[in-house]
ChimeraX commands (.cxc) that place a marker at each C-alpha (Angstrom):
marker #1 position -113.43,118.32,-46.25 radius 0.5
marker #1 position -111.30,117.03,-43.89 radius 0.5
marker #1 position -107.78,116.28,-44.41 radius 0.5
marker #1 position -108.35,112.57,-43.61 radius 0.5
marker #1 position -111.07,112.33,-46.55 radius 0.5
marker #1 position -108.94,114.44,-49.02 radius 0.5
marker #1 position -105.83,112.09,-48.38 radius 0.5
marker #1 position -108.34,108.51,-48.78 radius 0.5
marker #1 position -109.35,110.72,-52.24 radius 0.5
marker #1 position -105.77,111.43,-53.37 radius 0.5
marker #1 position -105.13,107.66,-52.56 radius 0.5
marker #1 position -108.25,106.10,-54.41 radius 0.5
marker #1 position -106.90,108.42,-57.30 radius 0.5
marker #1 position -103.20,106.82,-57.27 radius 0.5
marker #1 position -105.23,103.05,-57.09 radius 0.5
marker #1 position -107.42,103.69,-59.98 radius 0.5
marker #1 position -104.65,105.03,-62.25 radius 0.5
marker #1 position -102.61,101.55,-61.16 radius 0.5
marker #1 position -105.64,99.56,-61.89 radius 0.5
marker #1 position -106.30,101.36,-65.12 radius 0.5
marker #1 position -102.95,100.59,-66.06 radius 0.5
marker #1 position -103.21,96.83,-64.83 radius 0.5
marker #1 position -106.18,96.57,-66.74 radius 0.5
marker #1 position -104.85,97.63,-70.31 radius 0.5
marker #1 position -101.44,95.06,-69.83 radius 0.5
marker #1 position -103.85,92.58,-69.26 radius 0.5
marker #1 position -106.22,93.42,-72.27 radius 0.5
marker #1 position -102.98,94.43,-74.61 radius 0.5
marker #1 position -100.57,92.16,-73.19 radius 0.5
marker #1 position -97.44,94.17,-72.86 radius 0.5
marker #1 position -96.49,96.51,-69.88 radius 0.5
marker #1 position -96.53,100.27,-69.74 radius 0.5
marker #1 position -94.10,102.75,-67.43 radius 0.5
marker #1 position -95.62,104.39,-64.74 radius 0.5
marker #1 position -96.40,107.89,-64.65 radius 0.5
marker #1 position -95.23,110.62,-62.54 radius 0.5
marker #1 position -98.80,111.72,-60.80 radius 0.5
marker #1 position -99.32,115.38,-59.51 radius 0.5
marker #1 position -102.41,116.96,-57.94 radius 0.5
marker #1 position -101.40,120.52,-58.33 radius 0.5
marker #1 position -103.43,121.45,-62.10 radius 0.5
marker #1 position -106.02,124.30,-61.57 radius 0.5
marker #1 position -108.42,126.10,-63.61 radius 0.5
marker #1 position -111.28,124.66,-65.91 radius 0.5
marker #1 position -108.99,121.35,-66.49 radius 0.5
marker #1 position -109.95,118.16,-64.44 radius 0.5
marker #1 position -106.74,116.04,-65.69 radius 0.5
marker #1 position -103.77,116.79,-68.24 radius 0.5
marker #1 position -101.22,114.53,-69.77 radius 0.5
marker #1 position -98.10,115.53,-70.54 radius 0.5
marker #1 position -97.16,112.40,-72.99 radius 0.5
marker #1 position -93.27,113.17,-73.35 radius 0.5
marker #1 position -92.94,113.48,-69.83 radius 0.5
marker #1 position -94.97,110.68,-69.08 radius 0.5
marker #1 position -96.98,112.35,-66.36 radius 0.5
marker #1 position -100.64,112.88,-65.07 radius 0.5
marker #1 position -101.82,115.96,-63.44 radius 0.5
marker #1 position -104.97,116.35,-61.74 radius 0.5
marker #1 position -107.09,119.27,-60.33 radius 0.5
marker #1 position -107.22,118.08,-56.60 radius 0.5
marker #1 position -110.19,120.92,-56.20 radius 0.5
marker #1 position -112.58,119.32,-58.48 radius 0.5
marker #1 position -111.48,115.94,-56.83 radius 0.5
marker #1 position -112.45,117.00,-53.68 radius 0.5
marker #1 position -115.65,118.60,-55.34 radius 0.5
marker #1 position -116.60,115.59,-57.30 radius 0.5
marker #1 position -114.99,112.41,-55.59 radius 0.5
marker #1 position -116.07,109.26,-57.10 radius 0.5
marker #1 position -117.13,110.36,-60.51 radius 0.5
marker #1 position -114.08,112.31,-60.82 radius 0.5
marker #1 position -111.93,109.24,-59.99 radius 0.5
marker #1 position -114.04,107.11,-62.26 radius 0.5
marker #1 position -114.33,109.47,-65.29 radius 0.5
marker #1 position -111.24,111.44,-65.47 radius 0.5
marker #1 position -108.42,109.04,-64.53 radius 0.5
marker #1 position -109.28,106.45,-67.82 radius 0.5
marker #1 position -109.55,109.59,-70.01 radius 0.5
marker #1 position -106.00,110.70,-69.10 radius 0.5
marker #1 position -104.48,107.43,-68.56 radius 0.5
marker #1 position -105.72,106.98,-72.07 radius 0.5
marker #1 position -103.94,109.68,-73.62 radius 0.5
marker #1 position -100.63,108.70,-72.30 radius 0.5
marker #1 position -101.23,104.71,-73.77 radius 0.5
marker #1 position -102.41,106.33,-76.68 radius 0.5
marker #1 position -99.08,108.02,-76.89 radius 0.5
marker #1 position -97.03,104.89,-76.31 radius 0.5
marker #1 position -98.84,102.46,-78.51 radius 0.5
marker #1 position -99.55,104.58,-81.57 radius 0.5
marker #1 position -97.04,107.96,-81.02 radius 0.5
marker #1 position -98.04,111.15,-82.08 radius 0.5
marker #1 position -101.65,110.94,-83.09 radius 0.5
marker #1 position -104.92,113.52,-82.45 radius 0.5
marker #1 position -105.58,113.99,-78.86 radius 0.5
marker #1 position -109.33,112.71,-78.87 radius 0.5
marker #1 position -108.84,110.89,-82.23 radius 0.5
marker #1 position -109.68,107.74,-83.23 radius 0.5
marker #1 position -107.19,105.49,-81.17 radius 0.5
marker #1 position -107.76,107.19,-77.99 radius 0.5
marker #1 position -111.52,106.66,-78.34 radius 0.5
marker #1 position -111.32,103.18,-79.17 radius 0.5
marker #1 position -109.01,102.87,-76.00 radius 0.5
marker #1 position -111.91,104.40,-73.85 radius 0.5
marker #1 position -114.44,102.27,-75.37 radius 0.5
marker #1 position -112.38,98.77,-75.39 radius 0.5
marker #1 position -110.28,99.19,-72.26 radius 0.5
marker #1 position -112.70,100.92,-70.09 radius 0.5
marker #1 position -116.35,100.58,-71.71 radius 0.5
marker #1 position -116.17,104.55,-71.05 radius 0.5
marker #1 position -117.98,107.11,-73.86 radius 0.5
marker #1 position -115.00,108.99,-75.35 radius 0.5
marker #1 position -115.95,112.71,-74.32 radius 0.5
marker #1 position -113.23,115.34,-74.60 radius 0.5
marker #1 position -114.39,117.47,-72.01 radius 0.5
marker #1 position -115.47,116.98,-68.25 radius 0.5
marker #1 position -119.12,118.22,-67.23 radius 0.5
marker #1 position -118.20,118.95,-63.65 radius 0.5
marker #1 position -119.30,122.55,-62.13 radius 0.5
marker #1 position -116.28,124.67,-62.04 radius 0.5
marker #1 position -116.83,126.59,-59.19 radius 0.5
marker #1 position -115.61,130.23,-59.57 radius 0.5
marker #1 position -113.00,131.29,-56.80 radius 0.5
marker #1 position -112.19,134.87,-57.02 radius 0.5
marker #1 position -108.64,135.95,-56.86 radius 0.5
marker #1 position -107.14,137.08,-54.36 radius 0.5
marker #1 position -105.51,140.73,-54.65 radius 0.5
marker #1 position -103.22,143.36,-52.96 radius 0.5
marker #1 position -103.77,146.99,-53.13 radius 0.5
marker #1 position -100.76,148.69,-54.77 radius 0.5
marker #1 position -100.84,152.66,-55.57 radius 0.5
marker #1 position -99.87,155.51,-57.78 radius 0.5
marker #1 position -101.06,158.99,-58.96 radius 0.5
marker #1 position -104.04,157.63,-60.36 radius 0.5
marker #1 position -105.04,155.81,-56.70 radius 0.5
marker #1 position -105.67,152.30,-55.88 radius 0.5
marker #1 position -104.23,149.43,-58.48 radius 0.5
marker #1 position -105.13,146.09,-57.53 radius 0.5
marker #1 position -102.34,143.07,-58.09 radius 0.5
marker #1 position -103.30,139.71,-58.11 radius 0.5
marker #1 position -101.13,137.75,-55.45 radius 0.5
marker #1 position -99.19,135.91,-57.86 radius 0.5
marker #1 position -97.72,139.49,-59.46 radius 0.5
marker #1 position -97.46,140.66,-55.86 radius 0.5
marker #1 position -95.46,137.87,-55.17 radius 0.5
marker #1 position -93.06,138.55,-57.94 radius 0.5
marker #1 position -92.85,141.79,-56.55 radius 0.5
marker #1 position -91.99,140.71,-53.17 radius 0.5
marker #1 position -88.87,138.56,-54.33 radius 0.5
marker #1 position -87.96,141.02,-56.83 radius 0.5
marker #1 position -88.44,139.56,-59.81 radius 0.5
marker #1 position -90.97,142.19,-61.45 radius 0.5
marker #1 position -92.28,145.47,-60.80 radius 0.5
marker #1 position -95.14,146.95,-62.42 radius 0.5
marker #1 position -96.31,150.31,-63.63 radius 0.5
marker #1 position -99.61,151.84,-63.76 radius 0.5
marker #1 position -101.17,152.01,-67.47 radius 0.5
marker #1 position -102.43,155.40,-67.07 radius 0.5
marker #1 position -99.87,157.89,-65.26 radius 0.5
marker #1 position -96.82,155.58,-65.87 radius 0.5
marker #1 position -95.78,155.26,-62.48 radius 0.5
marker #1 position -94.19,152.47,-60.82 radius 0.5
marker #1 position -97.19,150.41,-58.57 radius 0.5
marker #1 position -96.05,150.25,-54.95 radius 0.5
marker #1 position -97.67,148.46,-52.05 radius 0.5
marker #1 position -97.55,149.39,-48.45 radius 0.5
marker #1 position -97.37,145.68,-47.35 radius 0.5
marker #1 position -93.90,145.68,-48.84 radius 0.5
marker link #1:1,2 radius 0.2
marker link #1:2,3 radius 0.2
marker link #1:3,4 radius 0.2
marker link #1:4,5 radius 0.2
marker link #1:5,6 radius 0.2
marker link #1:6,7 radius 0.2
marker link #1:7,8 radius 0.2
marker link #1:8,9 radius 0.2
marker link #1:9,10 radius 0.2
marker link #1:10,11 radius 0.2
marker link #1:11,12 radius 0.2
marker link #1:12,13 radius 0.2
marker link #1:13,14 radius 0.2
marker link #1:14,15 radius 0.2
marker link #1:15,16 radius 0.2
marker link #1:16,17 radius 0.2
marker link #1:17,18 radius 0.2
marker link #1:18,19 radius 0.2
marker link #1:19,20 radius 0.2
marker link #1:20,21 radius 0.2
marker link #1:21,22 radius 0.2
marker link #1:22,23 radius 0.2
marker link #1:23,24 radius 0.2
marker link #1:24,25 radius 0.2
marker link #1:25,26 radius 0.2
marker link #1:26,27 radius 0.2
marker link #1:27,28 radius 0.2
marker link #1:28,29 radius 0.2
marker link #1:29,30 radius 0.2
marker link #1:30,31 radius 0.2
marker link #1:31,32 radius 0.2
marker link #1:32,33 radius 0.2
marker link #1:33,34 radius 0.2
marker link #1:34,35 radius 0.2
marker link #1:35,36 radius 0.2
marker link #1:36,37 radius 0.2
marker link #1:37,38 radius 0.2
marker link #1:38,39 radius 0.2
marker link #1:39,40 radius 0.2
marker link #1:40,41 radius 0.2
marker link #1:41,42 radius 0.2
marker link #1:42,43 radius 0.2
marker link #1:43,44 radius 0.2
marker link #1:44,45 radius 0.2
marker link #1:45,46 radius 0.2
marker link #1:46,47 radius 0.2
marker link #1:47,48 radius 0.2
marker link #1:48,49 radius 0.2
marker link #1:49,50 radius 0.2
marker link #1:50,51 radius 0.2
marker link #1:51,52 radius 0.2
marker link #1:52,53 radius 0.2
marker link #1:53,54 radius 0.2
marker link #1:54,55 radius 0.2
marker link #1:55,56 radius 0.2
marker link #1:56,57 radius 0.2
marker link #1:57,58 radius 0.2
marker link #1:58,59 radius 0.2
marker link #1:59,60 radius 0.2
marker link #1:60,61 radius 0.2
marker link #1:61,62 radius 0.2
marker link #1:62,63 radius 0.2
marker link #1:63,64 radius 0.2
marker link #1:64,65 radius 0.2
marker link #1:65,66 radius 0.2
marker link #1:66,67 radius 0.2
marker link #1:67,68 radius 0.2
marker link #1:68,69 radius 0.2
marker link #1:69,70 radius 0.2
marker link #1:70,71 radius 0.2
marker link #1:71,72 radius 0.2
marker link #1:72,73 radius 0.2
marker link #1:73,74 radius 0.2
marker link #1:74,75 radius 0.2
marker link #1:75,76 radius 0.2
marker link #1:76,77 radius 0.2
marker link #1:77,78 radius 0.2
marker link #1:78,79 radius 0.2
marker link #1:79,80 radius 0.2
marker link #1:80,81 radius 0.2
marker link #1:81,82 radius 0.2
marker link #1:82,83 radius 0.2
marker link #1:83,84 radius 0.2
marker link #1:84,85 radius 0.2
marker link #1:85,86 radius 0.2
marker link #1:86,87 radius 0.2
marker link #1:87,88 radius 0.2
marker link #1:88,89 radius 0.2
marker link #1:89,90 radius 0.2
marker link #1:90,91 radius 0.2
marker link #1:91,92 radius 0.2
marker link #1:92,93 radius 0.2
marker link #1:93,94 radius 0.2
marker link #1:94,95 radius 0.2
marker link #1:95,96 radius 0.2
marker link #1:96,97 radius 0.2
marker link #1:97,98 radius 0.2
marker link #1:98,99 radius 0.2
marker link #1:99,100 radius 0.2
marker link #1:100,101 radius 0.2
marker link #1:101,102 radius 0.2
marker link #1:102,103 radius 0.2
marker link #1:103,104 radius 0.2
marker link #1:104,105 radius 0.2
marker link #1:105,106 radius 0.2
marker link #1:106,107 radius 0.2
marker link #1:107,108 radius 0.2
marker link #1:108,109 radius 0.2
marker link #1:109,110 radius 0.2
marker link #1:110,111 radius 0.2
marker link #1:111,112 radius 0.2
marker link #1:112,113 radius 0.2
marker link #1:113,114 radius 0.2
marker link #1:114,115 radius 0.2
marker link #1:115,116 radius 0.2
marker link #1:116,117 radius 0.2
marker link #1:117,118 radius 0.2
marker link #1:118,119 radius 0.2
marker link #1:119,120 radius 0.2
marker link #1:120,121 radius 0.2
marker link #1:121,122 radius 0.2
marker link #1:122,123 radius 0.2
marker link #1:123,124 radius 0.2
marker link #1:124,125 radius 0.2
marker link #1:125,126 radius 0.2
marker link #1:126,127 radius 0.2
marker link #1:127,128 radius 0.2
marker link #1:128,129 radius 0.2
marker link #1:129,130 radius 0.2
marker link #1:130,131 radius 0.2
marker link #1:131,132 radius 0.2
marker link #1:132,133 radius 0.2
marker link #1:133,134 radius 0.2
marker link #1:134,135 radius 0.2
marker link #1:135,136 radius 0.2
marker link #1:136,137 radius 0.2
marker link #1:137,138 radius 0.2
marker link #1:138,139 radius 0.2
marker link #1:139,140 radius 0.2
marker link #1:140,141 radius 0.2
marker link #1:141,142 radius 0.2
marker link #1:142,143 radius 0.2
marker link #1:143,144 radius 0.2
marker link #1:144,145 radius 0.2
marker link #1:145,146 radius 0.2
marker link #1:146,147 radius 0.2
marker link #1:147,148 radius 0.2
marker link #1:148,149 radius 0.2
marker link #1:149,150 radius 0.2
marker link #1:150,151 radius 0.2
marker link #1:151,152 radius 0.2
marker link #1:152,153 radius 0.2
marker link #1:153,154 radius 0.2
marker link #1:154,155 radius 0.2
marker link #1:155,156 radius 0.2
marker link #1:156,157 radius 0.2
marker link #1:157,158 radius 0.2
marker link #1:158,159 radius 0.2
marker link #1:159,160 radius 0.2
marker link #1:160,161 radius 0.2
marker link #1:161,162 radius 0.2
marker link #1:162,163 radius 0.2
marker link #1:163,164 radius 0.2
marker link #1:164,165 radius 0.2
marker link #1:165,166 radius 0.2
view
Protein backbone atom coordinates (compact mmCIF):
# COMPACT_ATOMS: atom_id res chain seq x y z
CA UNK A 1 0.00 0.00 0.00
CA UNK A 2 1.40 3.37 -0.92
CA UNK A 3 1.75 6.23 1.53
CA UNK A 4 -1.07 8.22 -0.10
CA UNK A 5 -3.65 5.50 0.47
CA UNK A 6 -2.36 4.87 4.02
CA UNK A 7 -2.68 8.57 4.76
CA UNK A 8 -6.24 8.48 3.41
CA UNK A 9 -7.12 5.53 5.69
CA UNK A 10 -5.66 7.30 8.71
CA UNK A 11 -7.66 10.44 7.91
CA UNK A 12 -10.85 8.38 7.38
CA UNK A 13 -10.32 6.75 10.76
CA UNK A 14 -9.91 10.12 12.48
CA UNK A 15 -13.01 11.38 10.67
CA UNK A 16 -14.99 8.30 11.77
CA UNK A 17 -13.98 8.89 15.40
CA UNK A 18 -15.29 12.45 15.14
CA UNK A 19 -18.54 11.28 13.50
CA UNK A 20 -19.05 8.72 16.26
CA UNK A 21 -18.63 11.43 18.89
CA UNK A 22 -20.97 13.83 17.10
CA UNK A 23 -23.61 11.12 16.82
CA UNK A 24 -23.26 10.25 20.52
CA UNK A 25 -23.50 13.91 21.52
CA UNK A 26 -26.63 14.41 19.44
CA UNK A 27 -28.34 11.26 20.75
CA UNK A 28 -27.29 11.65 24.39
CA UNK A 29 -27.61 15.45 24.55
CA UNK A 30 -24.24 16.05 26.17
CA UNK A 31 -20.68 16.73 25.08
CA UNK A 32 -17.67 14.45 25.44
CA UNK A 33 -13.96 15.29 25.42
CA UNK A 34 -12.21 14.10 22.29
CA UNK A 35 -9.58 11.41 22.81
CA UNK A 36 -5.94 11.36 21.89
CA UNK A 37 -5.53 8.93 18.97
CA UNK A 38 -2.56 6.73 18.13
CA UNK A 39 -1.95 4.20 15.35
CA UNK A 40 0.86 2.38 17.13
CA UNK A 41 -1.01 -0.67 18.43
CA UNK A 42 0.52 -3.96 17.32
CA UNK A 43 -0.29 -7.61 17.65
CA UNK A 44 -3.70 -9.27 17.56
CA UNK A 45 -5.76 -6.37 18.90
CA UNK A 46 -7.46 -4.14 16.35
CA UNK A 47 -8.04 -1.32 18.79
CA UNK A 48 -7.73 -0.38 22.42
CA UNK A 49 -9.32 2.27 24.61
CA UNK A 50 -7.34 3.64 27.55
CA UNK A 51 -10.17 4.92 29.72
CA UNK A 52 -8.34 7.06 32.27
CA UNK A 53 -6.09 8.59 29.63
CA UNK A 54 -8.98 9.24 27.21
CA UNK A 55 -6.90 7.67 24.48
CA UNK A 56 -7.65 5.38 21.54
CA UNK A 57 -5.02 3.19 19.94
CA UNK A 58 -5.54 1.50 16.59
CA UNK A 59 -3.59 -1.22 14.81
CA UNK A 60 -2.31 0.44 11.64
CA UNK A 61 -1.49 -2.87 9.93
CA UNK A 62 -5.03 -4.19 10.45
CA UNK A 63 -6.40 -0.88 9.22
CA UNK A 64 -4.34 -1.24 6.04
CA UNK A 65 -5.37 -4.88 5.58
CA UNK A 66 -9.10 -4.35 6.23
CA UNK A 67 -9.84 -0.73 5.27
CA UNK A 68 -13.51 0.24 5.47
CA UNK A 69 -14.51 -2.82 7.52
CA UNK A 70 -11.96 -1.83 10.16
CA UNK A 71 -13.15 1.79 10.22
CA UNK A 72 -16.83 0.83 10.42
CA UNK A 73 -16.45 -1.87 13.09
CA UNK A 74 -13.43 -1.08 15.26
CA UNK A 75 -13.84 2.68 15.62
CA UNK A 76 -17.40 2.59 17.09
CA UNK A 77 -16.39 -0.35 19.30
CA UNK A 78 -13.50 1.57 20.86
CA UNK A 79 -15.36 4.89 21.03
CA UNK A 80 -18.13 3.12 22.96
CA UNK A 81 -15.61 2.08 25.59
CA UNK A 82 -14.66 5.71 26.22
CA UNK A 83 -18.28 6.87 26.12
CA UNK A 84 -19.21 4.16 28.60
CA UNK A 85 -16.46 5.31 30.93
CA UNK A 86 -17.66 8.93 30.77
CA UNK A 87 -21.31 7.97 31.26
CA UNK A 88 -21.14 5.16 33.81
CA UNK A 89 -17.68 5.12 35.35
CA UNK A 90 -16.24 1.72 36.12
CA UNK A 91 -18.28 -1.02 34.44
CA UNK A 92 -17.52 -4.34 32.74
CA UNK A 93 -15.62 -3.70 29.47
CA UNK A 94 -18.24 -5.42 27.28
CA UNK A 95 -21.10 -5.27 29.78
CA UNK A 96 -24.72 -4.26 29.31
CA UNK A 97 -23.90 -0.53 29.26
CA UNK A 98 -21.37 -0.93 26.44
CA UNK A 99 -23.67 -3.30 24.56
CA UNK A 100 -26.59 -0.89 24.76
CA UNK A 101 -24.43 1.94 23.38
CA UNK A 102 -23.25 -0.22 20.49
CA UNK A 103 -26.82 -1.14 19.57
CA UNK A 104 -28.50 2.15 20.43
CA UNK A 105 -25.99 4.63 19.02
CA UNK A 106 -24.35 2.77 16.16
CA UNK A 107 -26.80 -0.06 15.39
CA UNK A 108 -23.98 -2.58 15.56
CA UNK A 109 -23.94 -6.01 17.08
CA UNK A 110 -21.87 -5.76 20.26
CA UNK A 111 -19.09 -8.24 19.44
CA UNK A 112 -16.20 -8.44 21.87
CA UNK A 113 -13.58 -9.42 19.29
CA UNK A 114 -12.91 -8.72 15.64
CA UNK A 115 -12.92 -11.36 12.91
CA UNK A 116 -10.05 -9.94 10.86
CA UNK A 117 -7.26 -12.20 9.71
CA UNK A 118 -4.14 -11.66 11.76
CA UNK A 119 -1.15 -11.93 9.48
CA UNK A 120 1.78 -13.62 11.17
CA UNK A 121 4.94 -11.67 10.57
CA UNK A 122 8.03 -13.46 11.84
CA UNK A 123 10.06 -11.34 14.21
CA UNK A 124 13.35 -10.06 12.96
CA UNK A 125 16.25 -11.55 14.90
CA UNK A 126 19.95 -10.89 15.35
CA UNK A 127 22.54 -13.63 15.81
CA UNK A 128 24.46 -13.61 19.09
CA UNK A 129 27.14 -16.05 20.16
CA UNK A 130 28.25 -17.93 23.23
CA UNK A 131 30.20 -21.15 23.91
CA UNK A 132 27.17 -23.18 22.81
CA UNK A 133 26.97 -21.53 19.36
CA UNK A 134 24.48 -19.12 17.82
CA UNK A 135 21.55 -17.75 19.83
CA UNK A 136 18.91 -15.60 18.11
CA UNK A 137 17.73 -12.50 19.97
CA UNK A 138 14.69 -10.49 18.91
CA UNK A 139 15.34 -7.06 17.48
CA UNK A 140 13.81 -5.56 20.64
CA UNK A 141 16.36 -7.33 22.86
CA UNK A 142 19.18 -6.51 20.44
CA UNK A 143 18.27 -2.80 20.61
CA UNK A 144 18.37 -2.94 24.42
CA UNK A 145 21.87 -4.40 24.26
CA UNK A 146 22.92 -1.74 21.72
CA UNK A 147 21.67 1.03 24.06
CA UNK A 148 23.46 -0.57 27.04
CA UNK A 149 20.11 -1.13 28.77
CA UNK A 150 20.46 -4.91 29.05
CA UNK A 151 22.73 -7.89 28.55
CA UNK A 152 21.69 -11.49 28.10
CA UNK A 153 23.25 -14.81 29.11
CA UNK A 154 22.99 -18.20 27.49
CA UNK A 155 20.61 -20.47 29.42
CA UNK A 156 23.02 -23.41 29.05
CA UNK A 157 26.57 -22.12 29.52
CA UNK A 158 25.64 -18.84 31.30
CA UNK A 159 28.11 -16.90 29.13
CA UNK A 160 27.12 -13.34 28.22
CA UNK A 161 25.87 -13.29 24.64
CA UNK A 162 27.84 -11.19 22.17
CA UNK A 163 26.97 -9.89 18.72
CA UNK A 164 29.26 -9.31 15.78
CA UNK A 165 27.07 -6.31 14.84
CA UNK A 166 28.03 -4.27 17.91
